[in-house]
N, C-alpha and C positions, 0 to 999 in steps of 0.2 A: 280260794278267795272269792268273795263276791264280786260281781261285775262293777267295773269302775263307774263311779258317779262323777268324779272330776278327773280330768287329764290336762296337764299343762305340756305343751309340745314345743320344745326349741325356743323358749322365752328369752328374749334379749332385751335389756334396758340399760341405756347409758345416761350418765349424768356428766356432760362434757367429755373429759377424758377418762372418767371412772366407768368401768364396765360392771354394773352392780349386780345384774342377772346375765349369766353367761351360758346361752344355749341350754337353759334349764328344763329339765323333764321331771315331771311328777305325776304320780298316778295314786289316786285315793279311792278305795273300795267303798261301796255303799254300806253304811251301817257301822264302819269301823271308827275307832279313835286313832288318828294318824298324827303322831308327833313329828314336828320339824325342829331339829336341833342343829347347832353349829356355833362356832366361835362368834364373838362380837365382830361385826362388820361383815359377816358371811353373806348378807342379803336377805335375811329371813323376813324382816319387816317389808322390804321392797317387794318381795315376792307376794306376801299377803296383799299388798296394796294393789297389785296387778290382778290377783285373784278376785278382790272385792270391787274392782272398778275405779279405784281412786286414782291410779296411774295406768296409762296405756302402754303396753309393751311396744318396743321399737319394731320387733318382729317376733314370729312365733304365733301360737293360738292356744286358747283355752276352750276346752270342751266341758260342758256341764250336761250330764244326762244325754250324751251324744250330740248336743247342739252347741254350735260355735257361739260363745258369749264374749269373744275377744273385744269387740267394740261396744257392748252394751253399757250404758251408763249405770250408775250405782243403783238407782231407784228401780230400774228394770231387772237388775240382778236380785235385789231384794224380793221383788214380785215373783221372780222365778224360783226362789228359794235359797239365795246365798246371803248370809248375814255375817257381820263381823263384830266382835267385842273388842274394844281397844285397850292397849296396854295402859293408857292414861284414862281413868275413869271420866266419862262425860255424862254428867247427871244435872238435874235441876235441883240444886241443893237447898233451895228455899221452899220447895214444894215437898208434899209427903210422898212416902212410898207408893200409896194409892194413886196420888195424882201422876207420879212418874210412870207407873205401869199403865195407867188409863190412857195417857198420852200415846204410849207405844202401841197399845191395842187399837186406838183410834186411827193412828197412822197405817196400821196394817189393814184395818176393816173399812176404812173410808167413811166412818160415821160422820154425819153433819149435825150441827146444833140448830136447826131451824126451829121455829116456835112450836109447831105441832108435835115434832119428834124429839124435842130436847130431853124431856123426862125419860122417855123409853131408851133413847140413846144413852143417856148418862147412867141409867141402871144397867144396861148391858155392858157399857165399859167398866163399871165398877165390878161387876161379876167376873168379867174376863181378867180384870186386874187382880181380883182376889184369888182366882185360880192359878195365875202365874206366881203370885206371892206365896201361896201354899206350896207350890211345886219347887221353888227354890229356898224354902225355909224362912220366909219373911212374914208369915202370917201373924207372928206375935208383935211385929213392929209396923203393921200395915198402915196406921195413921200417923206414924212418927215422921217428923221432918228429917229430910235425907242428911242434911249437915250434922245432925246429932248422932248419926250412925257411926260405928266403927268402920275402919278402912275395909275390913273383911266383909262386913255386911254391905258396904257400898259396891264391892266387887260382886257380890251375890245379886244385888239389884241390877247392876249392869248386864249381868248374865240373863236375868229375868227379862229385861228389856229387849235383849237380842231374841230370846225365845218367843217374845210376844209378836215378832215379825213372822213366826211360823216357818222357820227355816228348814230346809232339807240338809243344808250344809252350813255348819257354824264355825267361823274362823275365830279362834281364841288366841289373842296375842297376850302372853304372859299373865294368866289369870291369877297366879300366885304371887305377882310382884308386890312387895311391900306388906305382905301379910305376915302374922306371926305363925309359929308351928301349928297352933290349934286351928287358926283361920284357914291355913294352908290344907290341913287335914279335912276340914269341913268342905272346902271347895272341891277337893279331890272326891270325896264321897258324893257331892252333888254331881259332878261330871259323870261319874260312874253311874249314877242313878238314871242319867239320861241317855245312857248307851242303848242304841236300838230305836230311840225316838228320832234321832237325827245323826247325820255324820259330822265328825269333828276333825278340823285340822288344828292342832295344839302346838303353839310355839311357847317354849318354856325352857328356862335356864336351870330349874331344879330338877336334877337328874333323878333324885329319889322319886319324885312326882311322875316324871316321864316314864321311867321304867316300871312303875306301879300301874299306871293308867293305860298306857299305849298298846294298841293291838299291833301296830306296825310303826316303824320309826324311819324317817329319811334324814340324812345327814347332808347338810349344806355347807360347802366351803368355797370361798371366792366366787359365789354366784352360781355354782353348779351343784347338783346332787351327786355326791360321790358314792352313796350306798343307800339302798332301802331294804328293809327286811323285818323280821321279828326282833323283839327286845334281845333274845339270845343271840341272834345273828349279828346284830349291830354291836353288842358288847364284846364279841369275840372276833370282829373283822379288823384284820391288821391295818388295813388302810384308814379305818375310823380311829383306831387306837392312836396311830401315828399323827393323824391330823387334828384330833380333837380331845378324845378321852384321856390320852396319855397312857403310860405304863400301868399306873395304879388306877384301874378303871372298874373298881366295884361301884355298885349303884350310887352311893353317896360320895364318891370320890371326885366327880367332875362337875360339881354344881357351879 
C-alpha cells in the first residue's frame, strides 16, 4: 500500500451526551479511492466534517502528509490540498456553468479584477473553467444556467468546483445521492477517471458503487472504524456482516 496521505488518530467528538466520534482511527493511502461506509447515524458525516475543518475534534489529531492539521481552519486546509464535495449540492444556480467554475478557479488562484488586469484575469479564469468543465464532462453545457441542469449534471459541476481547488485529497459525501441509474454510472466513471490525480475519501450508501470504485473500504459503526481492508476483505469480514452488511451481502444487497 502507498504511504498514508491522511491519518486520523483517536478522534473524539461529542454533542452533549452523544458520542458521535469514538476514538476513531483512519488511514488513507496516497492515490487511493477509500470508501467510508456504515449504517445511518454511524458518524460518517461528522468524521468528514472534522477532516475538512468544519468541526474541531474534542481530542485526537489529524495528520495530512505527515503534518498536524487538527486545528487548521477550512481555508488553510483547502490551501494545503484538502477539499470537500457536499452531500447537498451548493451551487450558484442563477449563474452559468462557466461562471460557477470561474469563481472556483478564482478562489484557488487568487486572481483580482483590477482595471489593468481584468481582461487578462478573466481570460485566464475562463480558460481554467473550460479545462475543468471538459474534465468533468460538462463542456457541452458550459454556458448553460445551472438551474436548468439535471441533478446529475449539477453533481458533476459540484465535483468540478471541488477539483478547481486543486485538491490532493477530495472528500466526497454521497456523490450519487438523488441521481438516477445512468447519472450514477456516469459519476462512477468520472471518479474512476480521476483516480491517480488525487486521493479520495468516498462516503456512499450505494454498495454497488462502493464495491465497484473503492480500492479500500473502512466501516464506521457507532463512531468507530471496526474494519478496514480491500473490498473482498470487507465483504467477507464476519464483524462487518453482523454490524452492517447482513447475511445477504452481495454487492447490491446492502444499498
